[in-house]
C-alpha positions as a printed Julia matrix, in Angstrom:
431×3 Matrix{Float64}:
 -36.89   16.5   -15.29
 -38.13   14.13  -17.61
 -39.14   12.12  -14.63
 -40.92   14.68  -12.84
 -43.16   15.23  -16.16
 -44.04   11.65  -16.23
 -44.85   11.65  -12.39
 -47.03   15.14  -12.85
 -48.55   13.23  -15.99
 -50.02   10.43  -13.43
 -51.02   12.63  -11.1
 -52.58   15.0   -13.88
 -54.38   11.89  -15.46
 -56.13   11.0   -12.18
 -57.13   14.75  -11.1
 -58.71   15.15  -14.68
 -60.29   11.69  -14.78
 -61.66   12.35  -11.05
 -63.1    16.15  -12.06
 -64.66   15.35  -15.37
 -65.99   11.99  -14.83
 -63.97   10.32  -17.8
 -61.91    7.22  -17.81
 -58.77    8.05  -16.32
 -57.27    5.67  -18.94
 -57.87    7.44  -21.76
 -55.66   10.44  -20.47
 -52.8     7.86  -19.48
 -52.84    6.79  -23.05
 -52.73   10.01  -24.35
 -49.44   11.47  -22.01
 -47.87    8.23  -22.99
 -47.85    8.61  -26.63
 -46.85   12.36  -25.8
 -43.76   11.91  -23.64
 -42.67    8.27  -25.13
 -42.86    9.1   -28.78
 -42.02   13.1   -28.45
 -39.59   13.3   -25.38
 -38.45    9.71  -24.87
 -37.98    9.03  -28.77
 -40.22    6.1   -28.23
 -41.6     4.58  -31.62
 -45.37    4.35  -31.89
 -44.95    0.39  -31.84
 -43.08    0.6   -28.52
 -45.7     2.69  -26.71
 -48.43    0.62  -28.1
 -46.63   -2.46  -26.49
 -46.66   -1.22  -22.97
 -50.77   -2.22  -23.05
 -50.93   -4.95  -21.08
 -52.42   -7.6   -22.98
 -51.86  -10.5   -20.81
 -53.84   -8.51  -17.82
 -56.65   -7.17  -20.02
 -57.1   -11.14  -20.98
 -57.44  -11.93  -17.48
 -59.57   -9.58  -16.43
 -62.23   -9.91  -19.82
 -61.97  -13.97  -19.36
 -62.69  -13.79  -15.55
 -65.43  -11.59  -15.79
 -67.22  -13.31  -18.9
 -67.41  -16.21  -16.59
 -68.94  -14.32  -13.91
 -71.31  -12.47  -15.85
 -73.14  -15.69  -16.31
 -73.87  -15.9   -12.74
 -74.28  -12.14  -12.18
 -77.03  -12.61  -15.18
 -79.09  -15.3   -14.06
 -79.46  -14.09  -10.47
 -77.02  -16.78   -8.89
 -74.87  -14.21   -7.27
 -77.5   -12.12   -5.24
 -79.49  -15.23   -4.15
 -75.81  -16.53   -3.05
 -75.8   -13.22   -0.78
 -79.15  -13.61    0.28
 -78.55  -17.29    1.65
 -75.75  -16.03    3.43
 -77.51  -13.16    5.2
 -80.02  -15.76    6.3
 -77.58  -18.16    7.62
 -76.79  -15.62   10.22
 -80.94  -14.91   11.07
 -80.11  -16.8    14.57
 -77.67  -14.09   15.53
 -78.77  -10.52   14.94
 -76.13   -9.09   16.98
 -73.7   -10.42   14.05
 -75.28   -8.66   11.44
 -72.18   -6.5    10.38
 -70.3    -9.57   10.25
 -73.27  -11.34    7.99
 -73.13   -8.58    6.02
 -69.1    -9.1     5.69
 -69.52  -12.43    4.82
 -72.41  -11.95    2.01
 -69.96   -9.47    0.32
 -66.86  -11.32    1.1
 -68.02  -14.73   -0.15
 -69.85  -13.06   -3.37
 -66.49  -11.44   -4.08
 -64.25  -14.36   -3.79
 -66.53  -16.3    -6.07
 -65.89  -13.78   -8.48
 -68.33  -10.99   -8.29
 -65.25   -8.39   -7.55
 -65.64   -5.47   -5.77
 -67.8    -3.46   -8.09
 -70.35   -5.76   -8.84
 -70.67   -6.98   -5.09
 -70.88   -3.39   -4.11
 -73.56   -2.82   -6.69
 -76.06   -5.05   -5.44
 -74.92   -5.27   -1.62
 -75.02   -1.4    -0.86
 -78.95   -0.91   -1.68
 -80.11   -3.85    0.22
 -77.51   -3.27    3.43
 -78.99    0.33    3.72
 -82.29   -1.34    3.72
 -81.55   -3.92    6.25
 -80.2    -1.12    8.51
 -83.13    0.7     8.86
 -85.02   -2.31    9.41
 -82.51   -3.26   12.08
 -82.0     0.08   13.73
 -78.54   -0.17   12.82
 -75.83    2.23   12.36
 -75.46    2.38    8.01
 -71.92    3.63    8.67
 -71.18   -0.13   10.32
 -73.04   -1.42    7.47
 -71.44    0.18    4.9
 -68.14   -0.17    6.18
 -69.09   -3.93    6.81
 -69.88   -4.72    3.18
 -66.97   -2.43    1.58
 -64.43   -4.39    3.8
 -66.22   -7.77    2.48
 -66.12   -6.84   -1.05
 -62.45   -5.5    -1.08
 -60.88   -8.63    1.05
 -63.13  -11.25   -0.51
 -61.86   -9.44   -4.27
 -58.09  -10.25   -2.98
 -58.78  -14.05   -3.17
 -56.64  -15.04   -5.38
 -58.67  -16.79   -8.01
 -61.15  -13.53   -8.11
 -60.84   -9.89   -9.55
 -58.46   -8.09   -7.79
 -56.51  -10.84   -7.0
 -55.91  -12.0   -10.6
 -54.9    -8.3   -11.28
 -52.31   -8.23   -8.22
 -50.8   -11.4    -9.88
 -50.62   -9.9   -13.04
 -48.75   -6.94  -11.91
 -46.6    -9.14   -9.89
 -45.79  -11.56  -12.95
 -44.94   -8.3   -14.68
 -42.32   -7.24  -12.0
 -40.58  -10.1   -12.16
 -42.48  -12.66   -9.88
 -44.44  -15.01  -11.31
 -43.03  -17.67   -9.49
 -43.88  -16.17   -6.22
 -47.22  -14.34   -7.22
 -49.5   -16.8    -5.72
 -48.44  -17.21   -2.29
 -48.08  -13.52   -2.02
 -51.32  -12.82   -3.45
 -52.49  -15.21   -0.73
 -50.83  -13.33    2.2
 -52.55  -10.38    0.72
 -55.91  -12.04    0.92
 -55.49  -13.55    4.56
 -54.26  -10.0     5.43
 -56.99   -8.23    4.35
 -59.39  -10.65    5.87
 -57.75  -10.04    9.53
 -57.4    -6.22    8.87
 -61.28   -6.18    7.52
 -62.61   -8.12   10.69
 -60.64   -6.08   13.12
 -61.74   -2.87   11.77
 -65.77   -4.0    11.8
 -64.89   -5.2    15.39
 -63.92   -1.62   16.32
 -66.93    0.25   14.93
 -69.62   -2.36   15.87
 -68.28   -2.61   19.52
 -66.45    0.55   20.52
 -69.07    3.09   19.76
 -71.64    2.66   22.45
 -74.44    4.26   19.94
 -73.48    0.82   18.03
 -73.52   -1.71   20.58
 -77.16   -2.41   20.62
 -78.37   -3.39   17.33
 -80.11   -6.26   15.59
 -83.3    -5.7    17.52
 -86.37   -6.6    15.7
 -84.78   -7.4    12.13
 -86.01  -10.34   10.52
 -84.45  -12.36    7.78
 -87.08  -13.54    4.99
 -85.87  -16.89    3.5
 -84.81  -16.29    0.02
 -86.54  -18.42   -2.77
 -84.58  -21.69   -3.16
 -82.08  -21.77   -6.43
 -83.43  -22.62   -9.59
 -82.02  -25.9   -11.31
 -80.38  -23.11  -13.95
 -78.57  -21.58  -10.81
 -77.27  -24.82   -8.96
 -75.75  -25.51  -12.53
 -73.99  -22.32  -12.48
 -73.31  -22.12   -8.51
 -71.51  -26.01   -9.04
 -69.32  -24.77  -12.25
 -68.25  -21.76  -10.23
 -67.38  -24.01   -7.49
 -65.43  -26.6    -9.52
 -63.64  -23.64  -11.83
 -61.92  -22.27   -8.23
 -60.97  -25.68   -7.21
 -59.67  -26.14  -10.77
 -57.28  -22.54  -10.47
 -56.85  -23.0    -7.08
 -55.53  -27.33   -6.86
 -52.36  -27.13   -8.36
 -50.86  -24.18   -7.53
 -51.24  -25.47   -3.79
 -50.15  -28.8    -4.61
 -46.94  -27.47   -5.81
 -46.15  -25.19   -3.11
 -46.91  -28.31   -0.69
 -45.2   -30.93   -2.98
 -42.73  -29.25   -5.15
 -40.51  -32.07   -5.96
 -42.93  -34.01   -8.38
 -42.53  -33.06  -11.55
 -46.29  -34.15  -12.82
 -47.74  -31.58  -10.41
 -45.08  -29.12  -11.4
 -45.27  -29.76  -15.18
 -49.46  -29.43  -14.89
 -49.28  -26.02  -12.48
 -46.85  -24.65  -15.28
 -49.76  -24.79  -17.57
 -52.24  -23.4   -15.49
 -53.7   -19.81  -16.29
 -56.93  -18.53  -14.98
 -57.83  -16.69  -18.01
 -57.85  -19.41  -20.21
 -59.65  -21.88  -17.7
 -62.12  -19.29  -17.18
 -62.65  -19.47  -21.09
 -63.15  -23.0   -20.94
 -65.56  -22.52  -18.28
 -67.48  -19.92  -20.16
 -67.75  -22.31  -23.34
 -69.46  -24.87  -20.83
 -71.71  -22.0   -19.47
 -72.83  -21.14  -23.04
 -73.59  -24.73  -23.79
 -75.36  -25.19  -20.63
 -77.49  -21.91  -21.65
 -76.83  -20.68  -18.27
 -77.49  -16.77  -19.68
 -77.96  -14.85  -23.0
 -74.26  -14.56  -24.64
 -75.06  -11.08  -25.31
 -75.74  -10.05  -21.66
 -72.65  -11.62  -20.45
 -70.69   -9.8   -23.17
 -72.43   -6.55  -22.19
 -71.49   -6.89  -18.54
 -67.57   -6.98  -18.99
 -66.1    -4.4   -17.23
 -64.51   -2.56  -20.07
 -64.31    0.94  -18.25
 -61.75   -0.9   -15.62
 -60.18   -2.49  -18.42
 -59.47    0.81  -20.1
 -58.52    2.49  -16.6
 -55.77   -0.45  -16.0
 -54.52   -0.87  -19.22
 -53.97    2.91  -20.05
 -52.68    3.76  -16.87
 -50.47    0.51  -17.23
 -49.33    2.0   -20.68
 -48.09    5.29  -18.71
 -46.0     3.38  -16.38
 -44.17    1.4   -19.09
 -43.41    4.65  -20.21
 -42.12    5.8   -16.83
 -40.07    2.38  -16.84
 -38.49    3.16  -19.89
 -37.53    6.65  -18.51
 -35.8     4.98  -15.53
 -38.4     6.8   -13.3
 -39.63    3.79  -11.61
 -35.76    2.51  -10.51
 -35.27    6.47   -9.8
 -38.16    6.76   -7.16
 -36.99    3.33   -5.72
 -33.36    4.39   -5.13
 -34.8     7.72   -3.65
 -37.05    5.89   -1.25
 -34.12    3.06   -0.33
 -31.59    5.56    0.27
 -33.7     8.11    2.25
 -36.14    6.62    4.13
 -35.25    4.17    7.2
 -35.76    0.3     6.12
 -38.47   -0.32    8.42
 -40.68    2.83    7.87
 -40.66    2.13    3.51
 -43.62   -0.32    3.79
 -45.74    2.31    6.39
 -44.82    5.46    4.13
 -45.85    2.93    0.98
 -49.34    2.2     2.92
 -49.86    5.94    3.45
 -49.15    6.7    -0.34
 -51.21    4.06   -1.38
 -54.45    5.37    1.04
 -53.82    8.79   -0.3
 -53.76    8.13   -3.59
 -56.89    5.71   -3.24
 -58.5     8.69   -1.41
 -59.67    9.87   -4.72
 -58.75    6.95   -7.36
 -59.14    3.3    -8.01
 -56.81    0.78   -6.03
 -56.89   -1.49   -9.04
 -57.28    0.76  -11.89
 -54.4     3.73  -10.35
 -52.47    3.0    -7.25
 -51.39   -0.96   -7.63
 -50.39   -0.25  -11.28
 -48.35    2.56  -10.47
 -46.66    1.31   -6.69
 -46.37   -2.25   -7.74
 -43.23   -2.01  -10.39
 -41.49    0.12   -7.7
 -41.57   -2.91   -5.31
 -38.85   -4.91   -7.3
 -36.08   -2.2    -7.39
 -37.02   -1.08   -3.76
 -36.7    -4.6    -2.31
 -33.24   -5.24   -3.57
 -32.29   -1.99   -3.03
 -33.48   -1.73    0.92
 -33.41   -5.49    1.39
 -37.07   -5.61    2.1
 -39.23   -8.51    1.49
 -41.19   -8.08   -1.6
 -44.16   -9.94    0.08
 -44.54   -7.06    2.61
 -44.38   -4.06    0.79
 -47.26   -5.68   -1.96
 -49.53   -6.36    1.26
 -48.93   -2.97    2.8
 -49.65   -0.92   -0.62
 -52.88   -3.04   -1.06
 -53.94   -2.7     2.7
 -53.03    0.87    2.58
 -54.82    1.74   -0.46
 -58.06   -0.1     0.55
 -58.49    1.79    3.74
 -59.53    4.83    1.9
 -61.75    3.2    -0.39
 -64.49    3.7     1.68
 -64.11    7.91    0.94
 -66.97    9.19   -1.02
 -64.49   10.44   -3.5
 -63.16    6.84   -4.48
 -64.92    4.0    -5.62
 -66.21    2.1    -2.61
 -67.92    5.29   -1.13
 -69.12    6.81   -4.2
 -71.28    3.38   -4.53
 -72.28    3.92   -0.92
 -73.49    7.63   -1.67
 -75.49    6.46   -4.87
 -77.2     3.78   -2.89
 -78.88    6.33   -0.51
 -82.67    6.59   -0.71
 -82.88   10.08   -0.58
 -80.6    13.59   -0.42
 -81.04   13.63    3.02
 -79.62   10.48    3.7
 -76.97   10.93    1.23
 -75.96   14.29    3.32
 -75.74   12.42    6.42
 -73.82    9.85    5.11
 -71.39   12.12    3.77
 -69.73   13.28    6.62
 -69.62   10.01    8.23
 -67.77    8.55    5.58
 -65.12   11.37    5.1
 -64.84   12.58    8.49
 -65.5     9.19   10.64
 -64.45    6.08    8.01
 -61.68    7.27    5.89
 -58.96    8.63    9.06
 -60.39    5.66   11.46
 -59.74    3.05    8.49
 -56.23    4.91    7.2
 -54.56    4.99   11.02
 -56.11    1.2    11.58
 -54.04    0.13    8.48
 -50.83    2.37    9.55
 -50.96    0.42   12.86
 -52.03   -2.82   11.15
 -48.77   -2.5     8.39
 -46.65   -1.52   11.19
 -47.14   -4.89   13.08
 -47.5    -7.12   10.1
 -43.99   -5.41    8.8
 -42.13   -6.43   11.91
 -44.05  -10.2    11.8
 -43.6   -11.03    8.33
């Protein structure tokens, strides 16, 4: 009965957040307190300790560093140069939009930031190129999602934090790398389908022109160099440790590497270089995302204390055939993400199930993590979810918005979800 109440609380928190527009994290904290203290007998200190401090710190520190590039225009300039690089192949425009979005997201801008400044730009380009805006929307949504899944970018860092909390600290980098690669492959296949299968989308790019962007300023060059340096610093030792696991020096340095702490060091360097005003950089920290992820994390911690997570994992492991479990979690993630955030709700809710389920059903946890993410991100284009809502908000007119809504809801979402199921089915047999 208690587990049912907790599961109901998670769904109610998501529904209230969706209906009111308020942050789901607030309601998750309320339920964590009421259920934990008055039904489970937890102390207030135990409930508060469920706030994932490590995850919060990483999101804060990494976003703080990349906010310098956002504030001084480095990210937007980089996106425009990436698009300009495809000027001689206008027929590949959807892939150019994907490359620009994925590249900026992988550099650390994160999904929401990329969508916020790529969506209006993309819709204007679609008008000029006489290209379907649905294709353009899917291209940048896939790009922002898969790019952000990179191991040192926003989503990838959150995945690693959740995996480490579930007991996969040593494998988190490798698992996240697989998620990133799988999401890139899935995205390219999905974009290719929308680009080449419908006849109406085959003739695009006629008459499109790419204006040459302004050169990077000296300040932006410094910022770009600093971002690339940080990525190299954070990546090189985990990669070397995988390739050379027996060298003690590399093992020692890798054990001391933390992307959040490294980001703070580079943020301090950025301050001394005066890359952007401190006040503006701090104001751009995604506090809304932090509250959502950490608030839901507190409620999930209460669920773990109540044994709900183990109960769900045991049920899935005993009631579903082993081969179908990854597919089931892909569908569950897609349905949840239809109305909510992949990072804020879906992954914090489903990732804790993986450890018990992998043990019970004898499934490689890497497969489950990957299927959850691919499934959840397949419905992020929904107009009720984060990606789709940002696209809808970028439409210039109400007429355009009314045209885009059914295309996202009845074309993009079903095709993406079906594609994700097929992709995850093949993936679960290959990995």
